[in-house]
N, CA and C atoms as an extended XYZ file, in Angstrom:
255
Properties=species:S:1:pos:R:3:atomname:S:1:resname:S:1:resid:I:1 pbc="F F F"
N         8.491      -25.863       20.535 N   MET     1
C         7.949      -25.410       21.792 CA  MET     1
C         8.738      -24.611       22.252 C   MET     1
N         8.407      -23.504       23.555 N   CYS     2
C         8.436      -22.456       23.812 CA  CYS     2
C         9.258      -22.889       25.910 C   CYS     2
N        10.191      -22.001       25.803 N   LEU     3
C        10.260      -22.400       27.331 CA  LEU     3
C        10.620      -20.651       27.438 C   LEU     3
N         9.454      -20.286       28.757 N   ALA     4
C         9.371      -18.782       29.254 CA  ALA     4
C        10.387      -18.845       30.824 C   ALA     4
N        11.434      -17.670       30.248 N   VAL     5
C        12.002      -17.955       31.625 CA  VAL     5
C        12.314      -16.222       31.645 C   VAL     5
N        12.149      -15.701       32.954 N   PRO     6
C        11.621      -14.264       33.512 CA  PRO     6
C        13.187      -13.579       33.138 C   PRO     6
N        12.891      -12.618       32.124 N   VAL     7
C        14.128      -11.557       32.069 CA  VAL     7
C        14.132      -10.346       32.781 C   VAL     7
N        15.101       -9.796       33.193 N   LYS     8
C        15.154       -8.416       34.108 CA  LYS     8
C        15.346       -7.216       33.182 C   LYS     8
N        14.331       -6.440       33.006 N   VAL     9
C        15.081       -4.991       32.773 CA  VAL     9
C        15.566       -4.431       33.199 C   VAL     9
N        16.959       -4.268       32.601 N   VAL    10
C        18.478       -2.920       33.072 CA  VAL    10
C        18.228       -1.701       32.375 C   VAL    10
N        16.952       -1.584       31.688 N   ALA    11
C        17.470        0.420       30.729 CA  ALA    11
C        15.886       -0.012       30.043 C   ALA    11
N        15.634        1.251       30.387 N   ILE    12
C        14.602        1.998       29.906 CA  ILE    12
C        15.243        2.965       28.390 C   ILE    12
N        14.584        2.212       27.096 N   LEU    13
C        15.341        3.048       25.745 CA  LEU    13
C        14.602        3.928       25.399 C   LEU    13
N        13.259        3.183       25.449 N   ASP    14
C        12.108        4.509       25.034 CA  ASP    14
C        10.851        4.401       25.409 C   ASP    14
N         9.889        4.544       24.736 N   ASP    15
C         8.270        4.567       25.521 CA  ASP    15
C         7.956        3.328       24.916 C   ASP    15
N         9.071        2.812       23.743 N   GLN    16
C         8.359        1.095       23.149 CA  GLN    16
C         9.587        0.159       23.296 C   GLN    16
N        11.275        0.756       23.375 N   TRP    17
C        12.125       -0.540       23.835 CA  TRP    17
C        12.645       -0.771       25.240 C   TRP    17
N        12.785       -1.687       25.768 N   VAL    18
C        13.986       -1.704       27.083 CA  VAL    18
C        14.971       -2.367       26.468 C   VAL    18
N        16.554       -2.542       27.369 N   GLU    19
C        17.304       -3.778       27.267 CA  GLU    19
C        17.100       -4.789       28.779 C   GLU    19
N        16.944       -5.814       28.364 N   ILE    20
C        16.402       -6.740       29.180 CA  ILE    20
C        18.189       -7.659       29.269 C   ILE    20
N        18.148       -8.223       30.408 N   GLU    21
C        19.478       -8.874       30.471 CA  GLU    21
C        18.974      -10.561       31.734 C   GLU    21
N        19.400      -11.569       31.127 N   MET    22
C        19.056      -12.948       31.498 CA  MET    22
C        20.501      -13.937       30.978 C   MET    22
N        20.960      -14.179       32.333 N   GLY    23
C        22.499      -15.262       32.684 CA  GLY    23
C        23.752      -13.620       32.033 C   GLY    23
N        23.500      -12.512       32.208 N   GLY    24
C        24.466      -12.338       31.310 CA  GLY    24
C        24.697      -11.607       30.552 C   GLY    24
N        23.561      -12.145       29.685 N   ILE    25
C        23.278      -11.816       27.692 CA  ILE    25
C        22.095      -10.634       28.086 C   ILE    25
N        22.559       -9.690       27.038 N   ARG    26
C        21.522       -8.661       26.829 CA  ARG    26
C        21.432       -8.463       25.710 C   ARG    26
N        19.549       -8.102       25.901 N   SER    27
C        19.245       -7.896       24.752 CA  SER    27
C        18.366       -6.861       24.393 C   SER    27
N        17.486       -6.200       23.583 N   ARG    28
C        16.817       -4.997       23.483 CA  ARG    28
C        15.101       -5.343       22.895 C   ARG    28
N        14.502       -5.586       23.252 N   VAL    29
C        12.879       -5.897       23.198 CA  VAL    29
C        12.267       -4.908       23.279 C   VAL    29
N        11.056       -5.173       22.632 N   SER    30
C         9.344       -4.244       22.823 CA  SER    30
C         8.498       -4.390       23.729 C   SER    30
N         8.436       -3.273       23.692 N   ILE    31
C         7.621       -3.422       25.355 CA  ILE    31
C         6.370       -3.096       24.359 C   ILE    31
N         5.559       -3.133       23.212 N   ALA    32
C         4.350       -1.810       22.815 CA  ALA    32
C         3.223       -3.110       22.915 C   ALA    32
N         2.974       -4.265       23.747 N   LEU    33
C         2.435       -5.193       24.177 CA  LEU    33
C         2.078       -4.838       25.584 C   LEU    33
N         2.861       -4.815       26.532 N   VAL    34
C         2.570       -4.415       28.056 CA  VAL    34
C         2.473       -3.086       28.283 C   VAL    34
N         1.685       -2.396       29.309 N   ASP    35
C         1.880       -1.033       30.083 CA  ASP    35
C         2.719       -0.977       31.159 C   ASP    35
N         3.213        0.459       31.725 N   ARG    36
C         3.734        0.454       32.308 CA  ARG    36
C         4.702       -0.668       32.935 C   ARG    36
N         5.928       -0.612       32.286 N   VAL    37
C         6.951       -1.293       32.129 CA  VAL    37
C         8.131       -0.371       33.411 C   VAL    37
N         8.815       -0.771       34.243 N   ALA    38
C         9.621        0.028       34.780 CA  ALA    38
C        11.100       -0.755       34.943 C   ALA    38
N        11.826        0.052       35.123 N   LEU    39
C        13.685       -0.303       35.572 CA  LEU    39
C        13.500       -1.316       36.371 C   LEU    39
N        13.963       -2.793       36.190 N   GLY    40
C        13.800       -3.809       37.621 CA  GLY    40
C        12.873       -4.585       37.678 C   GLY    40
N        11.640       -4.893       36.376 N   ASP    41
C        10.596       -5.580       36.053 CA  ASP    41
C        10.962       -6.570       35.725 C   ASP    41
N        10.654       -7.770       35.894 N   TYR    42
C        10.452       -9.111       35.135 CA  TYR    42
C         9.639       -9.206       34.352 C   TYR    42
N         9.894       -9.641       32.483 N   LEU    43
C         9.091       -9.294       31.486 CA  LEU    43
C         9.323      -11.452       31.534 C   LEU    43
N         8.189      -11.789       30.241 N   ILE    44
C         8.309      -12.933       29.713 CA  ILE    44
C         8.073      -12.312       28.222 C   ILE    44
N         8.682      -12.933       27.122 N   VAL    45
C         9.702      -12.527       25.877 CA  VAL    45
C         9.259      -13.662       24.971 C   VAL    45
N         8.342      -13.358       24.202 N   HIS    46
C         8.706      -13.960       23.039 CA  HIS    46
C         8.770      -13.200       21.645 C   HIS    46
N         9.232      -13.730       20.922 N   ALA    47
C         9.721      -13.544       19.714 CA  ALA    47
C        10.253      -11.818       19.041 C   ALA    47
N        10.889      -11.265       20.551 N   GLY    48
C        11.290      -10.172       20.891 CA  GLY    48
C        10.979       -8.901       21.574 C   GLY    48
N         9.161       -9.581       21.755 N   TYR    49
C         8.047       -9.150       21.981 CA  TYR    49
C         8.067       -9.582       23.674 C   TYR    49
N         7.979       -8.666       24.700 N   ALA    50
C         7.509       -8.421       26.055 CA  ALA    50
C         6.094       -8.835       25.952 C   ALA    50
N         5.866       -9.948       26.796 N   ILE    51
C         4.066      -10.543       26.623 CA  ILE    51
C         3.538      -10.362       28.025 C   ILE    51
N         4.026      -10.063       28.622 N   THR    52
C         3.731      -10.381       30.396 CA  THR    52
C         4.879       -9.818       31.196 C   THR    52
N         3.750       -8.993       31.994 N   ARG    53
C         5.416       -8.142       33.043 CA  ARG    53
C         4.909       -9.154       34.511 C   ARG    53
N         5.839       -9.824       34.870 N   LEU    54
C         5.305      -10.786       35.977 CA  LEU    54
C         6.102       -9.593       37.571 C   LEU    54
N         5.643      -10.253       38.591 N   ASP    55
C         5.706      -10.318       40.194 CA  ASP    55
C         7.265      -10.352       40.077 C   ASP    55
N         8.051       -9.266       41.020 N   VAL    56
C         9.690       -9.680       41.710 CA  VAL    56
C         9.656      -10.954       41.697 C   VAL    56
N         8.571      -10.923       43.287 N   GLU    57
C         9.064      -12.289       43.788 CA  GLU    57
C         8.872      -13.873       43.448 C   GLU    57
N         7.793      -14.026       42.164 N   GLU    58
C         7.635      -14.653       41.435 CA  GLU    58
C         8.316      -15.224       40.286 C   GLU    58
N         9.131      -14.072       39.612 N   ALA    59
C         9.942      -14.399       38.902 CA  ALA    59
C        11.464      -14.569       39.372 C   ALA    59
N        11.609      -14.314       41.077 N   GLU    60
C        12.753      -14.598       41.465 CA  GLU    60
C        13.100      -16.355       41.629 C   GLU    60
N        11.515      -16.712       42.469 N   LYS    61
C        11.299      -18.364       42.663 CA  LYS    61
C        11.364      -19.027       41.514 C   LYS    61
N        11.023      -18.302       39.949 N   SER    62
C        10.992      -19.105       38.864 CA  SER    62
C        12.508      -18.998       38.413 C   SER    62
N        13.418      -18.684       38.822 N   LEU    63
C        14.569      -18.314       38.085 CA  LEU    63
C        15.569      -19.303       39.264 C   LEU    63
N        15.159      -19.207       40.585 N   ALA    64
C        16.238      -20.307       41.710 CA  ALA    64
C        15.215      -21.515       41.139 C   ALA    64
N        14.616      -21.736       40.480 N   LEU    65
C        13.964      -23.563       40.024 CA  LEU    65
C        15.232      -23.710       38.949 C   LEU    65
N        15.234      -22.297       37.552 N   PHE    66
C        16.203      -23.114       36.678 CA  PHE    66
C        17.287      -22.890       37.504 C   PHE    66
N        17.547      -22.530       38.339 N   GLU    67
C        19.311      -22.604       38.465 CA  GLU    67
C        20.037      -24.197       39.112 C   GLU    67
N        18.775      -24.594       40.265 N   GLU    68
C        18.031      -25.512       40.671 CA  GLU    68
C        18.326      -27.365       39.660 C   GLU    68
N        17.327      -26.572       38.946 N   ILE    69
C        17.715      -28.156       37.853 CA  ILE    69
C        19.193      -27.636       37.097 C   ILE    69
N        19.071      -27.125       36.940 N   ALA    70
C        20.439      -26.606       35.816 CA  ALA    70
C        21.786      -27.362       37.091 C   ALA    70
N        21.656      -26.975       38.046 N   LEU    71
C        23.027      -27.593       38.836 CA  LEU    71
C        22.612      -29.292       39.006 C   LEU    71
N        21.277      -29.623       39.144 N   HIS    72
C        20.884      -30.811       39.113 CA  HIS    72
C        21.681      -31.724       37.476 C   HIS    72
N        21.566      -30.993       36.535 N   LEU    73
C        22.145      -31.531       35.544 CA  LEU    73
C        23.402      -31.780       35.209 C   LEU    73
N        24.053      -30.869       35.871 N   GLU    74
C        25.490      -30.846       35.851 CA  GLU    74
C        26.244      -31.768       36.972 C   GLU    74
N        25.417      -32.717       37.247 N   ARG    75
C        25.784      -33.904       37.894 CA  ARG    75
C        26.472      -34.734       36.644 C   ARG    75
N        27.970      -35.765       37.521 N   PRO    76
C        28.627      -36.698       36.952 CA  PRO    76
C        27.147      -37.375       35.701 C   PRO    76
N        27.725      -37.622       35.172 N   ALA    77
C        26.629      -38.788       34.208 CA  ALA    77
C        26.480      -40.079       34.877 C   ALA    77
N        27.548      -40.053       35.730 N   HIS    78
C        27.315      -42.208       36.047 CA  HIS    78
C        26.424      -42.004       37.071 C   HIS    78
N        25.520      -41.093       37.577 N   ALA    79
C        25.144      -41.160       38.241 CA  ALA    79
C        23.533      -41.536       37.786 C   ALA    79
N        23.496      -40.706       36.491 N   LEU    80
C        22.156      -42.051       36.155 CA  LEU    80
C        22.009      -43.500       35.141 C   LEU    80
N        23.469      -44.058       35.371 N   ARG    81
C        23.871      -45.265       35.017 CA  ARG    81
C        22.907      -46.109       35.711 C   ARG    81
N        22.741      -47.141       35.014 N   SER    82
C        21.964      -48.132       35.552 CA  SER    82
C        22.272      -49.178       36.309 C   SER    82
N        21.753      -49.401       38.093 N   ARG    83
C        22.596      -50.296       38.986 CA  ARG    83
C        22.339      -52.002       38.762 C   ARG    83
N        22.283      -52.206       37.722 N   ILE    84
C        22.114      -53.867       37.301 CA  ILE    84
C        23.348      -53.995       36.560 C   ILE    84
N        23.956      -54.842       37.690 N   PRO    85
C        25.345      -55.595       36.895 CA  PRO    85
C        24.984      -55.997       35.711 C   PRO    85
């Protein structure tokens, strides 16, 4: 199973490679499969290859939802306990 999380282009390395960032982690990915990638674009990456470019507004909405899910999962475990005595 794959989880598609938007990653942001933080550096253009050459015509085939960019540096992306997500959650403070940076990585180099190929843009051979995607046209016209620019600094600040958001991409979906699979196995080291960008497979699509995303609309910035939609990518930021997705990231906000992932953050909300993460905050929800950080709640104390007792919140999930059964209420049956």
